[in-house]
C-alpha positions as a LaTeX table, in Angstrom:
\begin{tabular}{lrrr}
\hline
Residue & $x$ (\AA) & $y$ (\AA) & $z$ (\AA) \\
\hline
Met1 & 40.03 & 1.71 & 0.41 \\
Asp2 & 37.22 & 3.09 & $-1.75$ \\
Ser3 & 36.61 & 0.98 & $-4.86$ \\
Arg4 & 36.13 & 2.50 & $-8.27$ \\
Ile5 & 33.44 & 0.77 & $-10.33$ \\
Leu6 & 32.79 & 1.02 & $-14.06$ \\
Met7 & 29.10 & 0.19 & $-14.50$ \\
Leu8 & 27.60 & $-0.81$ & $-17.85$ \\
Ile9 & 24.06 & 0.51 & $-17.80$ \\
Glu10 & 21.23 & 0.87 & $-20.30$ \\
Arg11 & 20.18 & 4.50 & $-20.49$ \\
Lys12 & 20.75 & 7.54 & $-22.60$ \\
Lys13 & 23.60 & 9.65 & $-21.33$ \\
Asn14 & 22.65 & 11.74 & $-18.27$ \\
Asp15 & 19.03 & 10.47 & $-18.22$ \\
Asn16 & 17.56 & 9.64 & $-14.83$ \\
Ile17 & 17.86 & 5.98 & $-13.86$ \\
Thr18 & 14.32 & 4.65 & $-13.55$ \\
Phe19 & 14.85 & 0.87 & $-13.43$ \\
Ala20 & 14.54 & 0.08 & $-9.72$ \\
Arg21 & 17.13 & $-2.72$ & $-9.66$ \\
Asp22 & 19.88 & $-0.54$ & $-11.18$ \\
Lys23 & 18.99 & 2.45 & $-9.06$ \\
Phe24 & 19.15 & 0.61 & $-5.75$ \\
Leu25 & 22.38 & $-1.18$ & $-6.65$ \\
Ile26 & 23.92 & 2.22 & $-7.36$ \\
Tyr27 & 22.62 & 3.58 & $-4.05$ \\
Gly28 & 24.03 & 0.51 & $-2.31$ \\
Met29 & 27.47 & 1.00 & $-3.86$ \\
Glu30 & 27.42 & 4.69 & $-3.00$ \\
His31 & 26.52 & 3.74 & 0.57 \\
Leu32 & 29.76 & 1.72 & 0.66 \\
Gly33 & 31.73 & 4.73 & $-0.54$ \\
Cys34 & 32.29 & 3.42 & $-4.08$ \\
Lys35 & 33.06 & 5.84 & $-6.87$ \\
Ile36 & 30.96 & 4.87 & $-9.89$ \\
Ser37 & 31.51 & 5.82 & $-13.51$ \\
Phe38 & 29.09 & 4.76 & $-16.25$ \\
Phe39 & 29.36 & 3.34 & $-19.72$ \\
Glu40 & 25.92 & 4.16 & $-21.08$ \\
Gln41 & 26.05 & 4.09 & $-24.86$ \\
Lys42 & 22.75 & 3.16 & $-26.58$ \\
Ser43 & 24.08 & 2.57 & $-30.11$ \\
Asn44 & 23.68 & $-0.66$ & $-32.08$ \\
Trp45 & 25.28 & $-3.76$ & $-30.58$ \\
Ile46 & 28.44 & $-3.95$ & $-32.73$ \\
Leu47 & 29.21 & $-0.25$ & $-32.42$ \\
Arg48 & 28.57 & $-0.40$ & $-28.68$ \\
Gln49 & 31.10 & $-3.23$ & $-28.26$ \\
Leu50 & 33.75 & $-1.28$ & $-30.12$ \\
Lys51 & 33.07 & 1.77 & $-27.97$ \\
Leu52 & 33.20 & $-0.40$ & $-24.84$ \\
Ile53 & 36.65 & $-1.74$ & $-25.73$ \\
Lys54 & 37.93 & 1.74 & $-26.47$ \\
Tyr55 & 36.42 & 3.12 & $-23.26$ \\
Cys56 & 37.80 & 0.36 & $-21.03$ \\
Phe57 & 41.34 & 0.69 & $-22.31$ \\
Ser58 & 41.39 & 4.48 & $-22.40$ \\
Lys59 & 40.01 & 4.64 & $-18.83$ \\
Arg60 & 41.86 & 1.60 & $-17.48$ \\
Asn61 & 43.41 & 3.54 & $-14.60$ \\
Thr62 & 40.08 & 5.01 & $-13.44$ \\
Phe63 & 38.28 & 1.83 & $-12.31$ \\
Asp64 & 39.02 & $-1.32$ & $-10.30$ \\
Ala65 & 36.16 & $-3.57$ & $-11.44$ \\
Leu66 & 33.57 & $-3.91$ & $-14.18$ \\
Phe67 & 29.93 & $-4.13$ & $-13.12$ \\
Val68 & 27.42 & $-5.23$ & $-15.77$ \\
Ser69 & 23.81 & $-4.35$ & $-15.01$ \\
Ser70 & 21.05 & $-6.87$ & $-15.74$ \\
Arg71 & 19.87 & $-5.05$ & $-18.86$ \\
Cys72 & 23.37 & $-5.12$ & $-20.38$ \\
Lys73 & 23.98 & $-8.88$ & $-20.21$ \\
Thr74 & 24.43 & $-9.00$ & $-24.00$ \\
Asp75 & 27.62 & $-6.96$ & $-23.46$ \\
Leu76 & 29.16 & $-9.58$ & $-21.17$ \\
Leu77 & 31.38 & $-11.30$ & $-23.75$ \\
Val78 & 33.29 & $-8.14$ & $-24.64$ \\
Ala79 & 33.22 & $-7.00$ & $-21.01$ \\
Lys80 & 34.83 & $-10.33$ & $-20.08$ \\
Leu81 & 37.59 & $-9.88$ & $-22.66$ \\
Cys82 & 38.32 & $-6.41$ & $-21.25$ \\
Ser83 & 38.22 & $-7.85$ & $-17.73$ \\
Ile84 & 40.78 & $-10.54$ & $-18.56$ \\
Met85 & 43.13 & $-8.26$ & $-20.48$ \\
Leu86 & 43.00 & $-5.53$ & $-17.83$ \\
Arg87 & 43.03 & $-8.03$ & $-14.93$ \\
Lys88 & 39.98 & $-6.55$ & $-13.28$ \\
Pro89 & 37.08 & $-8.58$ & $-11.82$ \\
Leu90 & 33.77 & $-8.76$ & $-13.68$ \\
Ile91 & 30.62 & $-8.59$ & $-11.55$ \\
Ala92 & 27.35 & $-9.33$ & $-13.34$ \\
Asp93 & 23.90 & $-8.56$ & $-12.03$ \\
Val94 & 22.25 & $-11.67$ & $-13.44$ \\
Phe95 & 19.14 & $-10.69$ & $-11.41$ \\
Ile96 & 16.74 & $-13.16$ & $-13.06$ \\
Ser97 & 16.82 & $-15.95$ & $-15.64$ \\
Thr98 & 16.09 & $-14.69$ & $-19.16$ \\
Tyr99 & 14.97 & $-18.19$ & $-20.16$ \\
Asn100 & 12.66 & $-18.54$ & $-17.17$ \\
Thr101 & 11.13 & $-15.10$ & $-17.76$ \\
Gln102 & 10.49 & $-15.40$ & $-21.50$ \\
Val103 & 9.76 & $-19.14$ & $-21.79$ \\
Glu104 & 8.42 & $-20.49$ & $-18.51$ \\
Asp105 & 6.85 & $-17.42$ & $-16.94$ \\
Arg106 & 5.49 & $-15.16$ & $-19.69$ \\
Lys107 & 5.28 & $-17.97$ & $-22.24$ \\
Leu108 & 6.33 & $-15.68$ & $-25.06$ \\
Val109 & 8.77 & $-18.25$ & $-26.48$ \\
Ser110 & 8.42 & $-22.03$ & $-26.82$ \\
Ser111 & 10.92 & $-24.14$ & $-24.88$ \\
Lys112 & 11.34 & $-26.34$ & $-27.97$ \\
Ser113 & 12.07 & $-23.49$ & $-30.36$ \\
Val114 & 15.57 & $-22.46$ & $-31.43$ \\
Lys115 & 15.12 & $-19.17$ & $-29.58$ \\
Gly116 & 14.04 & $-20.99$ & $-26.42$ \\
Arg117 & 17.15 & $-23.19$ & $-26.48$ \\
Leu118 & 19.37 & $-20.18$ & $-27.14$ \\
Leu119 & 17.88 & $-18.35$ & $-24.16$ \\
Lys120 & 18.76 & $-21.27$ & $-21.91$ \\
Leu121 & 22.30 & $-21.27$ & $-23.30$ \\
Phe122 & 22.42 & $-17.51$ & $-22.76$ \\
Asp123 & 21.73 & $-17.95$ & $-19.02$ \\
Leu124 & 24.56 & $-20.47$ & $-18.83$ \\
Val125 & 27.01 & $-18.21$ & $-20.66$ \\
Val126 & 26.15 & $-15.22$ & $-18.46$ \\
Val127 & 27.19 & $-17.18$ & $-15.36$ \\
Leu128 & 30.25 & $-18.64$ & $-17.08$ \\
Leu129 & 31.58 & $-15.23$ & $-18.05$ \\
Ser130 & 31.07 & $-13.50$ & $-14.72$ \\
Asp131 & 33.43 & $-13.66$ & $-11.77$ \\
Ala132 & 30.48 & $-12.93$ & $-9.46$ \\
Ala133 & 26.83 & $-13.52$ & $-10.39$ \\
Leu134 & 24.28 & $-11.51$ & $-8.40$ \\
Leu135 & 20.71 & $-12.72$ & $-7.94$ \\
Asp136 & 17.88 & $-11.24$ & $-5.89$ \\
Thr137 & 16.91 & $-14.24$ & $-3.71$ \\
Asn138 & 18.38 & $-17.54$ & $-2.54$ \\
Ser139 & 15.46 & $-19.23$ & $-4.30$ \\
His140 & 16.72 & $-17.78$ & $-7.59$ \\
Ile141 & 20.24 & $-18.96$ & $-6.79$ \\
Asn142 & 18.89 & $-22.47$ & $-6.22$ \\
Tyr143 & 17.08 & $-22.32$ & $-9.58$ \\
Phe144 & 20.30 & $-21.43$ & $-11.39$ \\
Glu145 & 22.32 & $-24.08$ & $-9.56$ \\
Glu146 & 19.81 & $-26.79$ & $-10.42$ \\
Asn147 & 19.66 & $-25.80$ & $-14.08$ \\
Ile148 & 23.39 & $-25.15$ & $-14.47$ \\
Trp149 & 24.04 & $-28.60$ & $-12.96$ \\
Lys150 & 22.88 & $-30.22$ & $-16.21$ \\
Ala151 & 25.54 & $-28.27$ & $-18.08$ \\
Lys152 & 28.15 & $-29.17$ & $-15.48$ \\
Lys153 & 27.94 & $-32.85$ & $-16.43$ \\
Ser154 & 29.04 & $-32.11$ & $-19.97$ \\
Ile155 & 31.81 & $-29.76$ & $-18.85$ \\
Lys156 & 33.14 & $-32.46$ & $-16.47$ \\
Lys157 & 36.44 & $-31.65$ & $-14.76$ \\
Tyr158 & 36.27 & $-27.92$ & $-15.55$ \\
Ser159 & 32.92 & $-27.47$ & $-13.82$ \\
Arg160 & 34.24 & $-26.80$ & $-10.32$ \\
Ser161 & 36.28 & $-23.73$ & $-11.20$ \\
Leu162 & 33.69 & $-22.47$ & $-13.66$ \\
Phe163 & 30.63 & $-22.49$ & $-11.44$ \\
Asn164 & 31.42 & $-22.83$ & $-7.75$ \\
Asn165 & 31.17 & $-19.86$ & $-5.38$ \\
Lys166 & 29.97 & $-17.47$ & $-8.06$ \\
Tyr167 & 26.53 & $-16.70$ & $-6.72$ \\
Tyr168 & 25.71 & $-13.90$ & $-4.33$ \\
Arg169 & 22.31 & $-12.82$ & $-3.10$ \\
Val170 & 21.79 & $-9.08$ & $-3.39$ \\
Leu171 & 18.26 & $-7.93$ & $-2.59$ \\
Ile172 & 16.25 & $-5.58$ & $-4.79$ \\
Gly173 & 15.20 & $-3.57$ & $-1.75$ \\
Ser174 & 14.04 & 0.02 & $-1.97$ \\
Asp175 & 15.01 & 3.43 & $-0.64$ \\
Ser176 & 13.07 & 4.93 & 2.25 \\
Arg177 & 14.48 & 8.34 & 1.29 \\
Glu178 & 12.36 & 8.27 & $-1.88$ \\
His179 & 9.17 & 7.51 & 0.05 \\
Pro180 & 9.36 & 9.39 & 3.36 \\
Val181 & 6.65 & 8.25 & 5.78 \\
Asp182 & 5.74 & 9.52 & 9.22 \\
Pro183 & 4.15 & 6.52 & 10.98 \\
Asp184 & 2.52 & 8.90 & 13.48 \\
Asn185 & 0.97 & 11.07 & 10.78 \\
Leu186 & $-0.20$ & 8.77 & 7.99 \\
Pro187 & $-2.47$ & 9.97 & 5.15 \\
Lys188 & $-6.17$ & 9.25 & 5.62 \\
Lys189 & $-7.50$ & 6.12 & 3.94 \\
Asp190 & $-10.47$ & 6.04 & 1.60 \\
Lys191 & $-13.80$ & 5.30 & 3.31 \\
Lys192 & $-14.21$ & 2.25 & 1.13 \\
Cys193 & $-11.96$ & $-0.79$ & 1.42 \\
Ile194 & $-9.72$ & $-0.19$ & $-1.60$ \\
Val195 & $-7.84$ & $-3.28$ & $-2.76$ \\
Phe196 & $-5.09$ & $-1.87$ & $-4.96$ \\
Tyr197 & $-3.09$ & $-3.54$ & $-7.73$ \\
Asn198 & $-0.51$ & $-1.79$ & $-9.86$ \\
Gly199 & 1.59 & $-3.48$ & $-12.50$ \\
Thr200 & 2.00 & $-4.67$ & $-16.06$ \\
Tyr201 & $-0.48$ & $-7.57$ & $-16.21$ \\
Ile202 & 2.17 & $-10.23$ & $-16.67$ \\
Pro203 & 1.39 & $-13.88$ & $-15.76$ \\
Leu204 & 3.64 & $-13.56$ & $-12.68$ \\
His205 & 1.12 & $-11.17$ & $-11.14$ \\
Gly206 & $-1.86$ & $-13.53$ & $-11.47$ \\
Val207 & $-4.45$ & $-10.85$ & $-12.21$ \\
Glu208 & $-7.00$ & $-13.47$ & $-13.28$ \\
Tyr209 & $-7.01$ & $-14.85$ & $-9.73$ \\
Leu210 & $-7.56$ & $-11.37$ & $-8.33$ \\
Leu211 & $-10.60$ & $-11.03$ & $-10.62$ \\
Glu212 & $-11.82$ & $-14.43$ & $-9.41$ \\
Ala213 & $-11.50$ & $-13.12$ & $-5.85$ \\
Ala214 & $-13.45$ & $-9.99$ & $-6.83$ \\
Ala215 & $-16.23$ & $-12.17$ & $-8.26$ \\
Ile216 & $-16.44$ & $-14.19$ & $-5.03$ \\
Leu217 & $-16.51$ & $-11.07$ & $-2.86$ \\
Gln218 & $-19.11$ & $-9.39$ & $-5.05$ \\
Lys219 & $-21.56$ & $-12.10$ & $-4.00$ \\
Asn220 & $-20.70$ & $-11.74$ & $-0.30$ \\
Pro221 & $-22.80$ & $-9.19$ & 1.64 \\
Glu222 & $-19.95$ & $-8.78$ & 4.13 \\
Ala223 & $-17.77$ & $-7.41$ & 1.32 \\
Asn224 & $-20.11$ & $-4.78$ & $-0.12$ \\
Asn225 & $-17.61$ & $-2.08$ & 0.87 \\
Val226 & $-14.72$ & $-3.73$ & $-1.01$ \\
Glu227 & $-13.60$ & $-2.18$ & $-4.27$ \\
Phe228 & $-10.70$ & $-3.30$ & $-6.49$ \\
Leu229 & $-8.57$ & $-0.78$ & $-8.37$ \\
Phe230 & $-6.25$ & $-2.03$ & $-11.13$ \\
Tyr231 & $-3.68$ & 0.57 & $-12.13$ \\
Gly232 & $-1.30$ & 0.11 & $-15.06$ \\
Asp233 & $-1.07$ & $-1.53$ & $-18.45$ \\
Gly234 & 0.74 & $-4.46$ & $-20.04$ \\
Gln235 & 0.85 & $-7.93$ & $-21.57$ \\
Gln236 & $-2.51$ & $-9.44$ & $-20.53$ \\
Arg237 & $-4.51$ & $-6.25$ & $-20.03$ \\
Lys238 & $-7.08$ & $-6.93$ & $-22.81$ \\
Glu239 & $-7.67$ & $-10.49$ & $-21.61$ \\
Met240 & $-8.16$ & $-9.32$ & $-18.03$ \\
Val241 & $-10.64$ & $-6.60$ & $-19.02$ \\
Ala242 & $-12.55$ & $-9.18$ & $-21.06$ \\
Leu243 & $-12.56$ & $-11.57$ & $-18.07$ \\
Ser244 & $-13.87$ & $-8.80$ & $-15.80$ \\
Glu245 & $-16.71$ & $-8.12$ & $-18.24$ \\
Lys246 & $-17.46$ & $-11.85$ & $-18.55$ \\
Leu247 & $-17.70$ & $-12.16$ & $-14.77$ \\
Gly248 & $-19.93$ & $-9.08$ & $-14.60$ \\
Leu249 & $-17.79$ & $-7.34$ & $-12.02$ \\
Asn250 & $-19.05$ & $-4.02$ & $-10.72$ \\
Asn251 & $-16.59$ & $-3.88$ & $-7.81$ \\
Val252 & $-13.60$ & $-3.48$ & $-10.16$ \\
Lys253 & $-12.19$ & $-0.34$ & $-11.75$ \\
Phe254 & $-9.35$ & $-0.11$ & $-14.27$ \\
Asn255 & $-7.01$ & 2.84 & $-14.80$ \\
Phe256 & $-4.58$ & 2.34 & $-17.69$ \\
Asp257 & $-3.08$ & 5.85 & $-17.60$ \\
Phe258 & $-0.18$ & 4.92 & $-15.34$ \\
Lys259 & 1.86 & 7.76 & $-13.89$ \\
Glu260 & 4.69 & 6.87 & $-11.51$ \\
Glu261 & 4.40 & 10.17 & $-9.66$ \\
Glu262 & 0.78 & 9.34 & $-8.72$ \\
Leu263 & 1.53 & 5.83 & $-7.46$ \\
Gln264 & 2.52 & 6.83 & $-3.94$ \\
Asn265 & $-0.77$ & 8.66 & $-3.42$ \\
Tyr266 & $-2.75$ & 5.61 & $-4.61$ \\
Ile267 & $-0.84$ & 3.30 & $-2.27$ \\
His268 & $-1.37$ & 5.61 & 0.72 \\
Lys269 & $-5.13$ & 5.74 & 0.06 \\
Ser270 & $-5.48$ & 1.99 & $-0.45$ \\
Thr271 & $-6.65$ & $-0.31$ & 2.33 \\
Ile272 & $-4.90$ & $-3.41$ & 1.02 \\
Tyr273 & $-1.92$ & $-3.37$ & $-1.33$ \\
Leu274 & $-1.53$ & $-6.44$ & $-3.55$ \\
Gly275 & 1.69 & $-8.28$ & $-4.42$ \\
Ile276 & 1.82 & $-11.23$ & $-6.84$ \\
Phe277 & $-0.24$ & $-14.43$ & $-7.11$ \\
Gly278 & 0.63 & $-15.98$ & $-10.49$ \\
Asn279 & 0.61 & $-19.68$ & $-11.29$ \\
Thr280 & 4.29 & $-19.71$ & $-12.25$ \\
Asp281 & 7.40 & $-21.08$ & $-10.57$ \\
Lys282 & 9.09 & $-17.71$ & $-10.90$ \\
Ala283 & 6.38 & $-16.12$ & $-8.73$ \\
Lys284 & 7.59 & $-18.33$ & $-5.89$ \\
Arg285 & 11.26 & $-17.39$ & $-6.37$ \\
Val286 & 11.05 & $-13.62$ & $-6.10$ \\
Ile287 & 10.38 & $-10.96$ & $-3.52$ \\
Pro288 & 8.42 & $-8.54$ & $-5.72$ \\
Cys289 & 9.37 & $-4.88$ & $-6.04$ \\
Lys290 & 5.71 & $-4.24$ & $-5.21$ \\
Val291 & 6.15 & $-5.80$ & $-1.76$ \\
Tyr292 & 9.16 & $-3.61$ & $-0.95$ \\
Lys293 & 7.32 & $-0.55$ & $-2.26$ \\
Gly294 & 4.20 & $-1.31$ & $-0.25$ \\
Met295 & 6.11 & $-1.90$ & 2.98 \\
Val296 & 8.25 & 1.24 & 2.70 \\
Met297 & 4.99 & 3.23 & 2.30 \\
His298 & 3.46 & 1.67 & 5.44 \\
Ala299 & 0.83 & $-0.25$ & 3.43 \\
Cys300 & $-0.86$ & $-3.47$ & 4.49 \\
Val301 & 0.57 & $-5.93$ & 1.97 \\
Leu302 & $-1.19$ & $-9.09$ & 0.77 \\
Ser303 & 0.91 & $-11.34$ & $-1.48$ \\
Gly304 & 1.50 & $-14.96$ & $-2.40$ \\
His305 & 3.36 & $-16.83$ & 0.34 \\
Ser306 & 6.62 & $-18.48$ & $-0.74$ \\
Asp307 & 10.04 & $-19.57$ & 0.48 \\
Ala308 & 11.52 & $-16.51$ & $-1.22$ \\
Met309 & 9.25 & $-14.18$ & 0.77 \\
Gly310 & 10.18 & $-16.15$ & 3.87 \\
Glu311 & 13.86 & $-15.31$ & 3.35 \\
Leu312 & 13.11 & $-11.83$ & 4.73 \\
Phe313 & 9.56 & $-11.42$ & 5.95 \\
Val314 & 7.33 & $-13.21$ & 8.46 \\
Glu315 & 3.98 & $-14.24$ & 7.02 \\
Gly316 & 1.01 & $-13.24$ & 9.13 \\
Glu317 & 3.02 & $-10.57$ & 10.93 \\
Glu318 & 4.87 & $-8.43$ & 8.37 \\
Tyr319 & 2.62 & $-9.26$ & 5.42 \\
Leu320 & $-0.40$ & $-11.50$ & 4.94 \\
Gly321 & 0.18 & $-14.46$ & 2.65 \\
Ala322 & $-2.29$ & $-16.17$ & 0.34 \\
Lys323 & $-2.06$ & $-19.25$ & $-1.83$ \\
Phe324 & $-0.81$ & $-18.68$ & $-5.35$ \\
Ala325 & $-3.33$ & $-19.07$ & $-8.19$ \\
Asp326 & $-6.25$ & $-19.45$ & $-5.78$ \\
Gly327 & $-8.98$ & $-16.82$ & $-6.10$ \\
Ser328 & $-10.95$ & $-18.33$ & $-3.23$ \\
Asp329 & $-8.08$ & $-18.06$ & $-0.76$ \\
Ile330 & $-7.23$ & $-14.55$ & $-1.94$ \\
Ala331 & $-10.87$ & $-13.53$ & $-1.41$ \\
Glu332 & $-10.81$ & $-15.05$ & 2.08 \\
Lys333 & $-7.68$ & $-13.10$ & 3.04 \\
Ile334 & $-9.04$ & $-9.84$ & 1.59 \\
Leu335 & $-12.25$ & $-10.26$ & 3.62 \\
Leu336 & $-10.21$ & $-10.97$ & 6.76 \\
Leu337 & $-8.27$ & $-7.72$ & 6.33 \\
Ala338 & $-11.27$ & $-5.68$ & 5.18 \\
Asn339 & $-13.14$ & $-6.45$ & 8.40 \\
Asn340 & $-10.22$ & $-6.09$ & 10.81 \\
Asn341 & $-8.76$ & $-2.60$ & 11.00 \\
Gln342 & $-6.53$ & $-3.56$ & 13.95 \\
Leu343 & $-4.95$ & $-6.45$ & 12.01 \\
Arg344 & $-4.33$ & $-4.23$ & 8.97 \\
Glu345 & $-2.62$ & $-1.57$ & 11.05 \\
Lys346 & $-0.53$ & $-4.17$ & 12.87 \\
Ile347 & 0.68 & $-5.77$ & 9.61 \\
Ala348 & 1.37 & $-2.40$ & 7.98 \\
Ala349 & 3.44 & $-1.19$ & 10.95 \\
Ala350 & 5.35 & $-4.47$ & 11.28 \\
Gly351 & 6.01 & $-4.57$ & 7.53 \\
Tyr352 & 7.30 & $-1.00$ & 7.55 \\
His353 & 9.73 & $-1.65$ & 10.40 \\
Ala354 & 10.80 & $-4.98$ & 8.84 \\
Phe355 & 11.57 & $-3.15$ & 5.61 \\
Leu356 & 13.73 & $-0.57$ & 7.37 \\
Glu357 & 15.58 & $-3.32$ & 9.23 \\
Lys358 & 16.01 & $-5.87$ & 6.45 \\
Ser359 & 15.75 & $-4.32$ & 2.99 \\
Asp360 & 16.49 & $-0.60$ & 2.98 \\
Ile361 & 19.55 & 0.64 & 1.07 \\
Ser362 & 21.84 & $-0.18$ & 4.02 \\
Ser363 & 20.79 & $-3.85$ & 3.67 \\
Val364 & 21.46 & $-3.82$ & $-0.08$ \\
Ala365 & 24.88 & $-2.30$ & 0.67 \\
Lys366 & 25.58 & $-4.97$ & 3.29 \\
Glu367 & 25.04 & $-7.74$ & 0.72 \\
Leu368 & 27.12 & $-5.94$ & $-1.91$ \\
Lys369 & 29.89 & $-5.58$ & 0.68 \\
Lys370 & 30.32 & $-9.38$ & 0.77 \\
Val371 & 31.01 & $-9.37$ & $-2.98$ \\
Phe372 & 33.48 & $-6.49$ & $-2.86$ \\
Leu373 & 35.33 & $-7.94$ & 0.13 \\
Asp374 & 35.78 & $-11.26$ & $-1.68$ \\
Phe375 & 37.43 & $-9.47$ & $-4.59$ \\
Gly376 & 39.52 & $-7.14$ & $-2.47$ \\
Leu377 & 37.66 & $-4.08$ & $-3.73$ \\
Ile378 & 37.08 & $-2.70$ & $-0.24$ \\
Thr379 & 38.73 & $-3.26$ & 3.12 \\
\hline
\end{tabular}
């Protein structure tokens, strides 16, 4: 039986889907043979809810389950009402904690503020309303369970039915079809040792520790061939440029004119591709999109070592791990890779094959299959 899914997604009608999480979930569902229709209105919130109700009831015979993408979590209340009235399961891609991201990780909102408290309540409500809550790692599931437990005590006897068995791990993954690589005919690397970062300069990435590593290596004669390239723009960009100038770094280049279509070429030319190193708890709960992207492109990946990374990948074999928030250790690992071509090639090859085995679209589909089987959506 092929399931029919109505997916709430944030995009203008018929635009390409660019958010990696949504895109790979869709690919995963298509891999399972699901037929997906989209509710993709971008009107104001109240009007969107009215349109959602109308759409769900007018199309009630065309879908078997509602699937709310992570960027549409504010639509969950109305989606839940439609789900109950139409007797169809509601699957929510919780993905990450909104409270953790805004308050604890990016520190954009105070935990003591009204907004901070509402964001924590929002995370709780999202799980309460969903029949299945999808998260990207077991470490993230553990975070939600520990934080939801506080709310369970006040809910008392209703807590078991409200919270138990709701969580499912569904990887972010990537799609090897988008980044075709011939391991026997790889693009030539730059003559220099290019240490490549791309991203949005959020605290999770730990760019300040990468600059600390650059400062350490700049003083090391064995690293005179090492050059850092920072590609992208975002939250802490100005502070990081100022820090680079303060440290007097001449082995660092910045490129703020980010173009997604150029990224693959940069990764192929890089010697070492960087993951995340931030001094945040969230950094230790995720497998970054950057890691998947680096591995699928046969890059030698260096990233912070965590239990979440260990859910899929073997440190020292499929990627090289460094301590979070430790410029000295990052510098040491960069120097190790810079001076050992054989080790870099071994890690890049092992990471590439590990990606294909553990986190390509077929793996995303395999984890989605568990959810759909539990709700009788596929057989």
